[in-house]
Backbone as a printed PyTorch tensor [residue, N CA C, xyz], in Angstrom:
tensor([[[ 11.0060,  10.2450, -21.5100],
         [  9.8940,   9.6740, -22.2700],
         [  9.2110,   8.5310, -21.5000]],

        [[ 10.0370,   7.7050, -20.8260],
         [  9.4560,   6.5910, -20.0620],
         [  8.5690,   7.1170, -18.9390]],

        [[  9.0820,   8.0630, -18.1640],
         [  8.3450,   8.6040, -17.0220],
         [  7.0370,   9.2730, -17.4600]],

        [[  7.0750,  10.0130, -18.5550],
         [  5.9240,  10.8230, -18.9640],
         [  4.9270,  10.0900, -19.8560]],

        [[  5.3280,   8.9700, -20.4690],
         [  4.4120,   8.3030, -21.4110],
         [  4.3790,   6.7800, -21.2720]],

        [[  5.5120,   6.1180, -21.4920],
         [  5.5150,   4.6640, -21.5570],
         [  5.1620,   3.9970, -20.2290]],

        [[  5.5040,   4.6370, -19.1250],
         [  5.1610,   4.0560, -17.8110],
         [  3.6490,   3.9100, -17.6740]],

        [[  2.8930,   4.9210, -18.1140],
         [  1.4310,   4.8680, -18.0320],
         [  0.8620,   3.8150, -18.9840]],

        [[  1.4340,   3.6940, -20.1650],
         [  0.9780,   2.6920, -21.1340],
         [  1.1750,   1.2900, -20.5690]],

        [[  2.3440,   1.0510, -19.9790],
         [  2.6320,  -0.2550, -19.3780],
         [  1.6850,  -0.5250, -18.2200]],

        [[  1.4050,   0.4960, -17.4110],
         [  0.4580,   0.3490, -16.2990],
         [ -0.8860,  -0.1790, -16.7990]],

        [[ -1.4130,   0.4370, -17.8470],
         [ -2.7230,   0.0630, -18.3750],
         [ -2.7270,  -1.3630, -18.9160]],

        [[ -1.7160,  -1.7140, -19.6990],
         [ -1.6580,  -3.0380, -20.3070],
         [ -1.5170,  -4.1350, -19.2520]],

        [[ -0.5890,  -3.9360, -18.3080],
         [ -0.3510,  -4.9590, -17.2790],
         [ -1.5600,  -5.0920, -16.3550]],

        [[ -2.1810,  -3.9690, -15.9890],
         [ -3.3540,  -4.0190, -15.1060],
         [ -4.4890,  -4.8040, -15.7580]],

        [[ -4.7340,  -4.5720, -17.0320],
         [ -5.7880,  -5.3030, -17.7440],
         [ -5.4880,  -6.7960, -17.8170]],

        [[ -4.2500,  -7.1340, -18.1140],
         [ -3.8570,  -8.5500, -18.2330],
         [ -3.9710,  -9.2620, -16.8880]],

        [[ -3.4280,  -8.6390, -15.8340],
         [ -3.4440,  -9.2790, -14.5090],
         [ -4.8670,  -9.4140, -13.9770]],

        [[ -5.6930,  -8.3890, -14.1580],
         [ -7.0850,  -8.4770, -13.7120],
         [ -7.8130,  -9.6200, -14.4060]],

        [[ -7.5360,  -9.8100, -15.6830],
         [ -8.1730, -10.8930, -16.4390],
         [ -7.7170, -12.2570, -15.9260]],

        [[ -6.4060, -12.4230, -15.7750],
         [ -5.8550, -13.7130, -15.3380],
         [ -6.2510, -14.0140, -13.8890]],

        [[ -6.2400, -12.9890, -13.0440],
         [ -6.4890, -13.1920, -11.6050],
         [ -7.9650, -13.1350, -11.2300]],

        [[ -8.8510, -12.9860, -12.2000],
         [-10.2770, -12.8470, -11.8820],
         [-10.8420, -14.0040, -11.0530]],

        [[-10.4480, -15.2830, -11.2970],
         [-10.9580, -16.3500, -10.4100],
         [-10.5150, -16.1800,  -8.9640]],

        [[ -9.2500, -15.7860,  -8.7640],
         [ -8.7330, -15.5630,  -7.4070],
         [ -9.4820, -14.4170,  -6.7440]],

        [[ -9.7280, -13.3580,  -7.5020],
         [-10.4300, -12.1950,  -6.9650],
         [-11.8520, -12.5620,  -6.5570]],

        [[-12.5330, -13.3440,  -7.3640],
         [-13.9120, -13.7450,  -7.0640],
         [-13.9780, -14.6140,  -5.8060]],

        [[-13.0750, -15.5880,  -5.7050],
         [-13.0580, -16.4910,  -4.5430],
         [-12.7180, -15.7120,  -3.2730]],

        [[-11.7260, -14.8330,  -3.3580],
         [-11.3230, -14.0220,  -2.2060],
         [-12.4520, -13.1040,  -1.7610]],

        [[-13.1500, -12.5330,  -2.7240],
         [-14.2850, -11.6600,  -2.4010],
         [-15.3400, -12.4230,  -1.6140]],

        [[-15.6410, -13.6400,  -2.0450],
         [-16.6420, -14.4660,  -1.3630],
         [-16.2060, -14.8050,   0.0610]],

        [[-14.9590, -15.2560,   0.2240],
         [-14.4700, -15.6640,   1.5440],
         [-14.4090, -14.4740,   2.5130]],

        [[-13.9730, -13.3260,   2.0260],
         [-13.8900, -12.1550,   2.8910],
         [-15.2660, -11.5820,   3.2090]],

        [[-16.2030, -11.7470,   2.2920],
         [-17.5780, -11.3080,   2.5620],
         [-18.1560, -12.1110,   3.7250]],

        [[-17.8260, -13.3910,   3.7640],
         [-18.2830, -14.2570,   4.8600],
         [-17.5970, -13.8700,   6.1720]],

        [[-16.2830, -13.6300,   6.1030],
         [-15.5080, -13.3180,   7.3180],
         [-15.8120, -11.9300,   7.8690]],

        [[-16.2110, -11.0060,   6.9880],
         [-16.3970,  -9.6140,   7.4060],
         [-17.8440,  -9.1370,   7.3110]],

        [[-18.7610, -10.0570,   7.5100],
         [-20.1870,  -9.6970,   7.5370],
         [-20.6400,  -8.9540,   6.2820]],

        [[-20.2600,  -9.5030,   5.1360],
         [-20.7100,  -8.9390,   3.8740],
         [-19.9070,  -7.7580,   3.3670]],

        [[-18.7500,  -7.5030,   3.9740],
         [-17.9140,  -6.3710,   3.5580],
         [-16.5320,  -6.8690,   3.1120]],

        [[-16.4010,  -7.2870,   1.8500],
         [-15.1180,  -7.8370,   1.3870],
         [-14.0920,  -6.7820,   0.9960]],

        [[-14.5470,  -5.5450,   0.7740],
         [-13.6320,  -4.5110,   0.3010],
         [-13.4460,  -3.3920,   1.3230]],

        [[-12.2850,  -2.7780,   1.2300],
         [-11.9170,  -1.6620,   2.0960],
         [-11.5910,  -0.4800,   1.2000]],

        [[-12.3580,   0.6040,   1.3330],
         [-12.1070,   1.8110,   0.5610],
         [-11.6710,   2.9210,   1.5090]],

        [[-10.5730,   3.5490,   1.1830],
         [-10.0700,   4.5800,   2.0780],
         [ -9.4840,   5.7230,   1.2740]],

        [[ -9.7760,   6.9500,   1.6940],
         [ -9.2550,   8.1280,   1.0030],
         [ -7.7560,   8.2650,   1.2580]],

        [[ -7.0060,   8.4550,   0.1880],
         [ -5.5600,   8.6160,   0.2830],
         [ -5.1070,   9.7410,  -0.6560]],

        [[ -4.0220,  10.4330,  -0.3270],
         [ -3.4860,  11.4500,  -1.2310],
         [ -2.6610,  10.8030,  -2.3330]],

        [[ -2.8940,  11.2230,  -3.5690],
         [ -2.1440,  10.7010,  -4.6960],
         [ -1.2100,  11.7470,  -5.2720]],

        [[ -1.0360,  11.7060,  -6.5810],
         [ -0.1530,  12.6640,  -7.2550],
         [ -0.6720,  14.0850,  -7.0330]],

        [[  0.2510,  14.9900,  -6.6850],
         [ -0.0720,  16.3820,  -6.3800],
         [ -1.0520,  16.4960,  -5.2080]],

        [[ -1.0460,  15.4420,  -4.3280],
         [ -1.8800,  15.3860,  -3.1260],
         [ -3.3770,  15.3570,  -3.4540]],

        [[ -3.7160,  14.9760,  -4.6750],
         [ -5.1340,  14.8240,  -5.0370],
         [ -5.6960,  13.6050,  -4.3160]],

        [[ -6.8210,  13.7790,  -3.6420],
         [ -7.4040,  12.7070,  -2.8420],
         [ -8.1990,  11.7380,  -3.7260]],

        [[ -7.9560,  10.4510,  -3.5310],
         [ -8.7160,   9.4110,  -4.2230],
         [ -9.0230,   8.2970,  -3.2310]],

        [[ -9.8750,   7.3750,  -3.6400],
         [-10.2550,   6.2650,  -2.7640],
         [ -9.5480,   4.9910,  -3.2210]],

        [[ -8.6320,   4.5200,  -2.3950],
         [ -7.8960,   3.3050,  -2.7180],
         [ -8.7750,   2.0930,  -2.4210]],

        [[ -8.6960,   1.0710,  -3.2750],
         [ -9.5230,  -0.1260,  -3.1450],
         [ -8.6370,  -1.3050,  -2.7390]],

        [[ -8.9720,  -1.9360,  -1.6130],
         [ -8.2310,  -3.1140,  -1.1630],
         [ -9.2210,  -4.1300,  -0.6100]],

        [[ -8.7620,  -5.3710,  -0.5220],
         [ -9.5690,  -6.3590,   0.1750],
         [ -9.5350,  -6.0600,   1.6710]],

        [[-10.6410,  -6.2620,   2.3280],
         [-10.7570,  -5.9740,   3.7600],
         [-10.2510,  -7.1740,   4.5520]],

        [[ -9.1230,  -7.0260,   5.1980],
         [ -8.4980,  -8.1370,   5.9190],
         [ -8.7750,  -8.1110,   7.4150]],

        [[ -9.4010,  -7.0280,   7.9110],
         [ -9.6900,  -6.9120,   9.3360],
         [-11.1670,  -6.6450,   9.5750]],

        [[-11.6760,  -7.1080,  10.6880],
         [-13.0600,  -6.8620,  11.0580],
         [-13.2010,  -5.4540,  11.6330]],

        [[-14.4360,  -5.0830,  11.9810],
         [-14.6930,  -3.7690,  12.5820],
         [-14.9910,  -3.8890,  14.0760]],

        [[-14.4160,  -4.8880,  14.7190],
         [-14.6700,  -5.1150,  16.1360],
         [-14.1740,  -3.9440,  16.9850]],

        [[-14.9980,  -3.5650,  17.9900],
         [-14.6720,  -2.4300,  18.8480],
         [-14.6550,  -2.8500,  20.3200]],

        [[-14.0320,  -2.0130,  21.1400],
         [-13.9700,  -2.2890,  22.5780],
         [-15.1840,  -1.6760,  23.2780]],

        [[-15.1740,  -1.7150,  24.5980],
         [-16.3100,  -1.2130,  25.3750],
         [-16.5080,   0.2950,  25.2080]],

        [[-15.4570,   1.0040,  24.8140],
         [-15.5490,   2.4530,  24.5970],
         [-15.9000,   2.7960,  23.1470]],

        [[-16.2910,   1.7850,  22.3930],
         [-16.6800,   1.9430,  20.9900],
         [-15.5050,   2.3760,  20.1190]],

        [[-14.2900,   2.0090,  20.5450],
         [-13.0920,   2.2680,  19.7530],
         [-12.6620,   0.9740,  19.0670]],

        [[-12.1420,   1.0880,  17.8540],
         [-11.6770,  -0.1000,  17.1430],
         [-10.5670,  -0.7880,  17.9310]],

        [[-10.6040,  -2.1130,  17.9570],
         [ -9.5510,  -2.8780,  18.6110],
         [ -8.2540,  -2.7260,  17.8110]],

        [[ -7.0980,  -3.0380,  18.4180],
         [ -5.8320,  -2.9730,  17.6780],
         [ -5.8850,  -3.8390,  16.4200]],

        [[ -5.1040,  -3.4580,  15.4150],
         [ -5.1120,  -4.1720,  14.1360],
         [ -4.9140,  -5.6740,  14.3010]],

        [[ -3.9640,  -6.0630,  15.1570],
         [ -3.6520,  -7.4810,  15.3310],
         [ -4.8420,  -8.2650,  15.8630]],

        [[ -5.7110,  -7.6110,  16.6410],
         [ -6.8830,  -8.2820,  17.2020],
         [ -8.0370,  -8.3750,  16.2100]],

        [[ -7.9870,  -7.5770,  15.1600],
         [ -9.0700,  -7.5720,  14.1730],
         [ -8.7210,  -8.3210,  12.8990]],

        [[ -7.4760,  -8.7430,  12.7750],
         [ -7.0430,  -9.4550,  11.5790],
         [ -7.6140, -10.8670,  11.5720]],

        [[ -8.3740, -11.2050,  10.5310],
         [ -8.9890, -12.5290,  10.4360],
         [ -7.9920, -13.5320,   9.8590]],

        [[ -8.3240, -14.8190,  10.0000],
         [ -7.4410, -15.8780,   9.4770],
         [ -7.3000, -15.7700,   7.9640]],

        [[ -8.4270, -15.6160,   7.2690],
         [ -8.3740, -15.4760,   5.8150],
         [ -7.7140, -14.1520,   5.4530]],

        [[ -7.9580, -13.1200,   6.2650],
         [ -7.3340, -11.8250,   6.0270],
         [ -5.8240, -11.9010,   6.1570]],

        [[ -5.3570, -12.6630,   7.1200],
         [ -3.9220, -12.8390,   7.3180],
         [ -3.2870, -13.5160,   6.1100]],

        [[ -3.9690, -14.5400,   5.5860],
         [ -3.4690, -15.2360,   4.3910],
         [ -3.4640, -14.3010,   3.1820]],

        [[ -4.5420, -13.5590,   3.0110],
         [ -4.6500, -12.6300,   1.8770],
         [ -3.5590, -11.5730,   1.9490]],

        [[ -3.2500, -11.1100,   3.1570],
         [ -2.2230, -10.0870,   3.3120],
         [ -0.8360, -10.6600,   3.0550]],

        [[ -0.5590, -11.8520,   3.6000],
         [  0.7540, -12.4670,   3.4250],
         [  1.0620, -12.7420,   1.9590]],

        [[  0.0520, -13.1070,   1.2000],
         [  0.2460, -13.4140,  -0.2190],
         [  0.0830, -12.1890,  -1.1130]],

        [[ -0.2170, -11.0300,  -0.4900],
         [ -0.4120,  -9.7590,  -1.2000],
         [ -1.6190,  -9.7760,  -2.1340]],

        [[ -2.5290, -10.7290,  -1.9320],
         [ -3.7600, -10.7510,  -2.7240],
         [ -4.6030,  -9.5110,  -2.4240]],

        [[ -4.4390,  -8.9550,  -1.2140],
         [ -5.2230,  -7.7680,  -0.8370],
         [ -4.9250,  -6.5620,  -1.7240]],

        [[ -3.8060,  -6.6100,  -2.4490],
         [ -3.4390,  -5.4920,  -3.3110],
         [ -4.1100,  -5.5650,  -4.6920]],

        [[ -4.6320,  -6.7230,  -5.0760],
         [ -5.1660,  -6.8970,  -6.4330],
         [ -6.2490,  -5.8880,  -6.8240]],

        [[ -7.2090,  -5.5580,  -5.9440],
         [ -8.2380,  -4.5870,  -6.3530],
         [ -7.6770,  -3.2180,  -6.7250]],

        [[ -6.4530,  -2.9160,  -6.2770],
         [ -5.8660,  -1.6190,  -6.6120],
         [ -5.5420,  -1.5020,  -8.0990]],

        [[ -5.5870,  -2.6270,  -8.8090],
         [ -5.4150,  -2.5670, -10.2610],
         [ -6.5220,  -1.7180, -10.8970]],

        [[ -7.6710,  -1.6640, -10.2310],
         [ -8.7580,  -0.7940, -10.7040],
         [ -8.3360,   0.6660, -10.5650]],

        [[ -7.6510,   0.9870,  -9.4510],
         [ -7.1190,   2.3440,  -9.2680],
         [ -6.0900,   2.6800, -10.3540]],

        [[ -5.3280,   1.6630, -10.7700],
         [ -4.3410,   1.8800, -11.8320],
         [ -5.0480,   2.2160, -13.1410]],

        [[ -6.1010,   1.4610, -13.4630],
         [ -6.8490,   1.7120, -14.6880],
         [ -7.4730,   3.1080, -14.6700]],

        [[ -7.9240,   3.5450, -13.5020],
         [ -8.5520,   4.8590, -13.3840],
         [ -7.5370,   6.0060, -13.4500]],

        [[ -6.2720,   5.6840, -13.2680],
         [ -5.2500,   6.7250, -13.2900],
         [ -4.9000,   7.2770, -11.9200]],

        [[ -5.5000,   6.7130, -10.8710],
         [ -5.1940,   7.1460,  -9.5090],
         [ -3.8060,   6.6930,  -9.0810]],

        [[ -3.4080,   5.5080,  -9.5740],
         [ -2.1770,   4.8770,  -9.1270],
         [ -1.3760,   4.3520, -10.3130]],

        [[ -0.1400,   3.9720, -10.0050],
         [  0.7230,   3.2850, -10.9460],
         [  1.0090,   1.8940, -10.3860]],

        [[  1.5210,   1.0110, -11.2000],
         [  1.9130,  -0.2960, -10.6850],
         [  3.0430,  -0.1430,  -9.6770]],

        [[  3.9610,   0.7780,  -9.9720],
         [  5.1400,   0.9600,  -9.1330],
         [  5.3200,   2.4350,  -8.7780]],

        [[  5.5020,   2.6910,  -7.4920],
         [  5.6780,   4.0510,  -7.0070],
         [  5.5920,   4.0490,  -5.4910]],

        [[  5.7290,   5.1860,  -4.8430],
         [  5.5740,   5.2510,  -3.3790],
         [  4.1620,   4.8230,  -2.9680]],

        [[  4.0610,   4.0600,  -1.9100],
         [  2.7420,   3.6060,  -1.4670],
         [  1.8820,   4.7890,  -1.0160]],

        [[  0.5830,   4.7900,  -1.3370],
         [ -0.2940,   5.8740,  -0.8680],
         [ -0.5390,   5.7380,   0.6310]],

        [[ -0.2100,   6.7650,   1.3750],
         [ -0.3540,   6.7290,   2.8250],
         [ -1.6060,   7.4800,   3.2600]],

        [[ -1.8080,   7.6010,   4.5530],
         [ -3.0390,   8.1810,   5.0750],
         [ -3.0250,   9.7040,   4.9770]],

        [[ -4.2020,  10.2820,   4.7970],
         [ -4.3370,  11.7360,   4.6970],
         [ -3.8390,  12.4140,   5.9730]],

        [[ -4.0580,  11.7840,   7.1110],
         [ -3.6870,  12.3950,   8.3890],
         [ -2.1810,  12.6020,   8.5280]],

        [[ -1.3790,  11.9520,   7.6690],
         [  0.0700,  12.1180,   7.7270],
         [  0.5430,  13.4120,   7.0600]],

        [[ -0.2660,  14.0010,   6.1900],
         [  0.1540,  15.1400,   5.3760],
         [  0.7800,  16.2840,   6.1910]],

        [[  0.1950,  16.6730,   7.3370],
         [  0.7770,  17.8020,   8.0850],
         [  2.1590,  17.5180,   8.6670]],

        [[  2.5540,  16.2470,   8.7130],
         [  3.8080,  15.8780,   9.3630],
         [  4.9830,  15.7630,   8.3890]],

        [[  4.7270,  15.8370,   7.0810],
         [  5.8070,  15.6940,   6.1150],
         [  6.7010,  16.9270,   6.0770]],

        [[  8.0060,  16.7090,   5.9320],
         [  8.8950,  17.8270,   5.6410],
         [  8.9260,  18.0170,   4.1170]],

        [[  9.6590,  19.0180,   3.6480],
         [  9.6430,  19.3340,   2.2170],
         [ 10.1390,  18.1780,   1.3650]],

        [[ 11.1320,  17.4680,   1.8550],
         [ 11.6650,  16.3240,   1.1040],
         [ 10.6390,  15.2010,   1.0270]],

        [[  9.9890,  14.9120,   2.1430],
         [  9.0040,  13.8290,   2.1770],
         [  7.7870,  14.1360,   1.3140]],

        [[  7.4580,  15.4160,   1.1760],
         [  6.3210,  15.8070,   0.3380],
         [  6.5330,  15.4520,  -1.1240]],

        [[  7.7800,  15.2640,  -1.5200],
         [  8.0770,  14.9450,  -2.9160],
         [  7.5010,  13.5970,  -3.3410]],

        [[  7.1030,  12.7640,  -2.3880],
         [  6.5210,  11.4670,  -2.7420],
         [  5.2320,  11.6560,  -3.5330]],

        [[  4.6570,  12.8690,  -3.4840],
         [  3.4410,  13.1470,  -4.2330],
         [  3.7130,  13.7840,  -5.5940]],

        [[  4.9760,  13.7720,  -6.0170],
         [  5.3160,  14.2650,  -7.3550],
         [  4.9430,  13.2470,  -8.4330]],

        [[  4.7200,  11.9980,  -8.0120],
         [  4.3800,  10.9230,  -8.9530],
         [  3.1290,  10.1940,  -8.4610]],

        [[  2.5610,   9.3710,  -9.3230],
         [  1.4320,   8.5390,  -8.8910],
         [  1.9050,   7.5350,  -7.8500]],

        [[  1.1220,   7.2930,  -6.8120],
         [  1.4840,   6.2490,  -5.8500],
         [  1.3900,   4.8810,  -6.5070]],

        [[  2.0790,   3.8990,  -5.9340],
         [  2.1320,   2.5810,  -6.5560],
         [  1.5790,   1.4630,  -5.6970]],

        [[  1.2620,   0.3510,  -6.3540],
         [  0.8540,  -0.8610,  -5.6440],
         [  2.0610,  -1.4410,  -4.9180]],

        [[  3.2060,  -1.3850,  -5.5600],
         [  4.4600,  -1.7740,  -4.9260],
         [  5.4860,  -0.6950,  -5.2410]],

        [[  6.6230,  -0.7600,  -4.5660],
         [  7.6210,   0.2780,  -4.7690],
         [  8.9780,  -0.1160,  -4.2360]],

        [[  9.9320,   0.8020,  -4.3680],
         [ 11.3050,   0.5410,  -3.9370],
         [ 11.3680,   0.2870,  -2.4360]],

        [[ 10.5660,   1.0020,  -1.6550],
         [ 10.5460,   0.7750,  -0.2020],
         [  9.9530,  -0.5850,   0.1340]],

        [[  8.9420,  -1.0150,  -0.6420],
         [  8.2800,  -2.2940,  -0.3670],
         [  9.2200,  -3.4790,  -0.5940]],

        [[ 10.1080,  -3.3860,  -1.5710],
         [ 11.0150,  -4.5050,  -1.8430],
         [ 12.2950,  -4.3930,  -1.0290]],

        [[ 12.3920,  -3.3500,  -0.2100],
         [ 13.5580,  -3.1880,   0.6520],
         [ 13.1680,  -3.1340,   2.1260]],

        [[ 12.1670,  -3.9210,   2.4790],
         [ 11.7990,  -4.0180,   3.8910],
         [ 10.3320,  -3.8450,   4.1860]],

        [[  9.5840,  -3.1990,   3.2720],
         [  8.1380,  -3.0190,   3.4370],
         [  7.8300,  -2.4120,   4.8010]],

        [[  7.0960,  -3.1040,   5.6590],
         [  6.6920,  -2.5570,   6.9600],
         [  7.6930,  -2.8350,   8.0840]],

        [[  8.7790,  -3.5430,   7.7700],
         [  9.7430,  -3.8810,   8.8190],
         [ 10.8310,  -2.8160,   8.9720]],

        [[ 10.8510,  -1.8100,   8.0890],
         [ 11.8460,  -0.7510,   8.1780],
         [ 11.2350,   0.4950,   8.8200]],

        [[ 12.0900,   1.4320,   9.2020],
         [ 11.6000,   2.6550,   9.8520],
         [ 10.9610,   3.5820,   8.8330]],

        [[ 10.2030,   4.5590,   9.3390],
         [  9.5920,   5.5420,   8.4480],
         [ 10.6590,   6.3390,   7.7110]],

        [[ 11.7420,   6.7020,   8.3880],
         [ 12.8000,   7.4610,   7.7210],
         [ 13.3730,   6.6780,   6.5520]],

        [[ 13.6620,   5.4000,   6.7710],
         [ 14.1970,   4.5620,   5.7050],
         [ 13.2090,   4.4630,   4.5520]],

        [[ 11.9270,   4.3310,   4.8930],
         [ 10.9030,   4.2030,   3.8620],
         [ 10.8380,   5.4590,   2.9890]],

        [[ 10.8590,   6.6330,   3.6270],
         [ 10.8050,   7.8750,   2.8680],
         [ 12.0650,   8.0800,   2.0330]],

        [[ 13.2210,   7.7250,   2.5840],
         [ 14.4720,   7.8450,   1.8280],
         [ 14.4230,   6.9830,   0.5740]],

        [[ 13.8670,   5.7940,   0.6980],
         [ 13.7570,   4.8880,  -0.4460],
         [ 12.7530,   5.4180,  -1.4720]],

        [[ 11.6700,   6.0110,  -0.9840],
         [ 10.6870,   6.6010,  -1.8950],
         [ 11.3090,   7.7290,  -2.7180]],

        [[ 12.0710,   8.5900,  -2.0610],
         [ 12.6920,   9.7190,  -2.7560],
         [ 13.7440,   9.2200,  -3.7430]],

        [[ 14.4740,   8.1710,  -3.3620],
         [ 15.4450,   7.5810,  -4.2920],
         [ 14.7420,   7.1300,  -5.5630]],

        [[ 13.6000,   6.4800,  -5.3870],
         [ 12.8640,   6.0000,  -6.5620],
         [ 12.4390,   7.1620,  -7.4550]],

        [[ 11.8880,   8.1960,  -6.8480],
         [ 11.4120,   9.3540,  -7.6210],
         [ 12.5500,   9.9840,  -8.4160]],

        [[ 13.7410,  10.0260,  -7.8310],
         [ 14.8920,  10.6280,  -8.5060],
         [ 15.4980,   9.7170,  -9.5700]],

        [[ 15.1260,   8.4360,  -9.5600],
         [ 15.7800,   7.4720, -10.4540],
         [ 14.8040,   6.6090, -11.2460]],

        [[ 13.5860,   7.1060, -11.4690],
         [ 12.5930,   6.3300, -12.2130],
         [ 13.1340,   5.9360, -13.5840]],

        [[ 13.0230,   4.6440, -13.8800],
         [ 13.4390,   4.1420, -15.1850],
         [ 12.7540,   2.8080, -15.4350]],

        [[ 12.7380,   2.3820, -16.6760],
         [ 12.1500,   1.0900, -17.0250],
         [ 12.8920,  -0.0390, -16.3190]],

        [[ 14.2180,   0.0270, -16.2960],
         [ 15.0070,  -1.0380, -15.6760],
         [ 14.7570,  -1.1160, -14.1750]],

        [[ 14.6380,   0.0390, -13.5110],
         [ 14.3670,   0.0290, -12.0700],
         [ 12.9750,  -0.5470, -11.7950]],

        [[ 12.0000,  -0.1940, -12.6180],
         [ 10.6510,  -0.7340, -12.4350],
         [ 10.6270,  -2.2480, -12.6460]],

        [[ 11.3720,  -2.7270, -13.6300],
         [ 11.4560,  -4.1710, -13.8720],
         [ 12.0820,  -4.8680, -12.6630]],

        [[ 13.1290,  -4.2760, -12.1180],
         [ 13.7870,  -4.8420, -10.9370],
         [ 12.8220,  -4.9160,  -9.7650]],

        [[ 12.0770,  -3.8300,  -9.5350],
         [ 11.1120,  -3.8000,  -8.4380],
         [ 10.0280,  -4.8440,  -8.6560]],

        [[  9.5810,  -4.9970,  -9.8910],
         [  8.5300,  -5.9760, -10.2070],
         [  8.9610,  -7.3860,  -9.8150]],

        [[ 10.1580,  -7.7920, -10.2210],
         [ 10.6100,  -9.1510,  -9.9290],
         [ 10.9610,  -9.3340,  -8.4570]],

        [[ 11.4800,  -8.2960,  -7.8120],
         [ 11.7280,  -8.3830,  -6.3690],
         [ 10.4110,  -8.5070,  -5.6040]],

        [[  9.3560,  -7.8410,  -6.0980],
         [  8.0350,  -7.9470,  -5.4690],
         [  7.5140,  -9.3720,  -5.5510]],

        [[  7.6630,  -9.9980,  -6.7160],
         [  7.2400, -11.3950,  -6.8850],
         [  7.9660, -12.2840,  -5.8870]],

        [[  9.2710, -12.0620,  -5.7230],
         [ 10.0430, -12.8500,  -4.7730],
         [  9.5890, -12.6390,  -3.3470]],

        [[  9.2680, -11.4000,  -2.9880],
         [  8.8120, -11.1090,  -1.6300],
         [  7.4620, -11.7300,  -1.3350]],

        [[  6.6080, -11.8270,  -2.3680],
         [  5.2980, -12.4560,  -2.1760],
         [  5.4720, -13.9110,  -1.7570]],

        [[  6.3820, -14.6210,  -2.4100],
         [  6.6020, -16.0260,  -2.0730],
         [  7.2760, -16.1880,  -0.7160]],

        [[  8.0930, -15.1970,  -0.3310],
         [  8.7610, -15.2620,   0.9740],
         [  7.8980, -14.6930,   2.0890]],

        [[  6.8520, -13.9150,   1.7170],
         [  5.9750, -13.2450,   2.6860],
         [  6.7990, -12.4320,   3.6840]],

        [[  7.7570, -11.6690,   3.1630],
         [  8.6690, -10.9300,   4.0370],
         [  8.2650,  -9.4810,   4.2080]],

        [[  8.6370,  -8.9110,   5.3630],
         [  8.4370,  -7.4920,   5.6230],
         [  6.9950,  -7.0580,   5.7850]],

        [[  6.0980,  -7.9960,   6.1010],
         [  4.6760,  -7.6660,   6.1650],
         [  4.3590,  -6.7700,   7.3460]],

        [[  5.0550,  -6.9680,   8.4670],
         [  4.7240,  -6.1850,   9.6500],
         [  5.9640,  -5.8420,  10.4590]],

        [[  5.8360,  -4.7720,  11.2480],
         [  6.8720,  -4.4120,  12.2070],
         [  6.6150,  -5.1920,  13.4920]],

        [[  7.6240,  -5.2940,  14.3450],
         [  7.4730,  -6.0340,  15.5950],
         [  6.3350,  -5.4560,  16.4250]],

        [[  5.4070,  -6.3320,  16.8350],
         [  4.3090,  -5.9070,  17.6910],
         [  3.1500,  -5.2520,  16.9740]],

        [[  3.1660,  -5.2500,  15.6430],
         [  2.1090,  -4.5940,  14.8770],
         [  1.6450,  -5.5070,  13.7410]],

        [[  0.3530,  -5.3480,  13.3620],
         [ -0.1570,  -6.0900,  12.2140],
         [  0.4420,  -5.5440,  10.9310]],

        [[  0.7450,  -4.2440,  10.9080],
         [  1.4190,  -3.6320,   9.7610],
         [  2.6570,  -2.9070,  10.2850]],

        [[  2.4950,  -1.6140,  10.6520],
         [  3.5770,  -0.8730,  11.2800],
         [  3.0040,   0.2950,  12.0550]],

        [[  3.7960,   0.9190,  12.9740],
         [  3.2760,   2.0510,  13.7480],
         [  2.8970,   3.2050,  12.8330]],

        [[  1.9580,   4.0430,  13.3060],
         [  1.5480,   5.1920,  12.5110],
         [  2.6740,   6.2180,  12.4340]],

        [[  2.8260,   6.8100,  11.2510],
         [  3.8350,   7.8510,  11.0520],
         [  3.5560,   9.0480,  11.9500]],

        [[  2.2790,   9.4100,  12.1000],
         [  1.9180,  10.5600,  12.9280],
         [  2.3110,  10.3430,  14.3810]],

        [[  2.1910,   9.1060,  14.8820],
         [  2.5950,   8.8140,  16.2600],
         [  4.1030,   8.9940,  16.4250]],

        [[  4.8650,   8.5280,  15.4320],
         [  6.3250,   8.6610,  15.4880],
         [  6.7360,  10.1270,  15.4940]],

        [[  6.0930,  10.9490,  14.6650],
         [  6.4340,  12.3590,  14.5890],
         [  6.0590,  13.0990,  15.8640]],

        [[  4.9460,  12.7110,  16.4770],
         [  4.5560,  13.3360,  17.7440],
         [  5.5890,  13.0320,  18.8270]],

        [[  6.0980,  11.8000,  18.8450],
         [  7.1060,  11.4290,  19.8260],
         [  8.3770,  12.2490,  19.6380]],

        [[  8.7690,  12.4490,  18.3730],
         [  9.9660,  13.2370,  18.0900],
         [  9.7920,  14.6830,  18.5690]],

        [[  8.6030,  15.2580,  18.3010],
         [  8.3350,  16.6240,  18.7200],
         [  8.3190,  16.7480,  20.2490]],

        [[  7.7450,  15.7410,  20.9200],
         [  7.6820,  15.7720,  22.3780],
         [  9.0830,  15.6850,  22.9990]],

        [[  9.9520,  14.9090,  22.3490],
         [ 11.3130,  14.7330,  22.8720],
         [ 12.1400,  16.0100,  22.7030]],

        [[ 11.7760,  16.8290,  21.7000],
         [ 12.5510,  18.0310,  21.4220],
         [ 12.0420,  19.2560,  22.1900]],

        [[ 10.9390,  19.1000,  22.9440],
         [ 10.3830,  20.2370,  23.6850],
         [ 10.6450,  20.0770,  25.1820]]])
C-alpha cells in the first residue's frame, strides 16, 4: 500500500511544503545563477524515468557553457562557478526538481535519474532502476553519492527497489539532511561529479576483448 499509494501522497505534500518554505532561497539562487551564467539559471536535461519514459529534469545550472578552441565543452571542473560550487555543496541545485515531483516525473526518494546515453550499457539487473520513479535523493546518495563506484551505486539502487518502505524512506530523508550539512560525497577524485558510466563500461569491454 505504501509503495503504490501513500508514497505518492507524501511526495505531493512534502514537495508543496518545501517549495513554499524554500521560495526565498530559490528566488535568490535564481538571480545569482542568472548573473553567473549569462541569464541561464536553470539546467533542463532529458532523463529516463519510470519504465524508461523520458522527461526533462529541472536543476539549477551550476556550470557555464565555456568551450575550448575545438568548440567542445571544457571539463566540468573548469566550468563550475563559485556560486555553482556552493549551490551544489549545499544541494540547493536539487530544489527545482520538486517541480518534477509535483508533475509525477520523480519521487522525493528513489534511484537518481541518469543520462539517456547510459541506457544501452545497463544489464538486466541495472535496468530494474526504472521500475520506480527516480528520486531527488536515494539510498545510493546517502551511502557515498558520487564518491562510490558505479557498481556500488547500482547495487544500492536495486537494494532500495527491493526494500521500499516508509521507514527506509524516513531513514534516507534524515541521512540526506545530515549529508547536506557535511557536504559529503559530492564528487569522485579528479571530477566535479563522477566519471561517466558509459566510459567505465567501454573500458571494461575493451579489457575483455
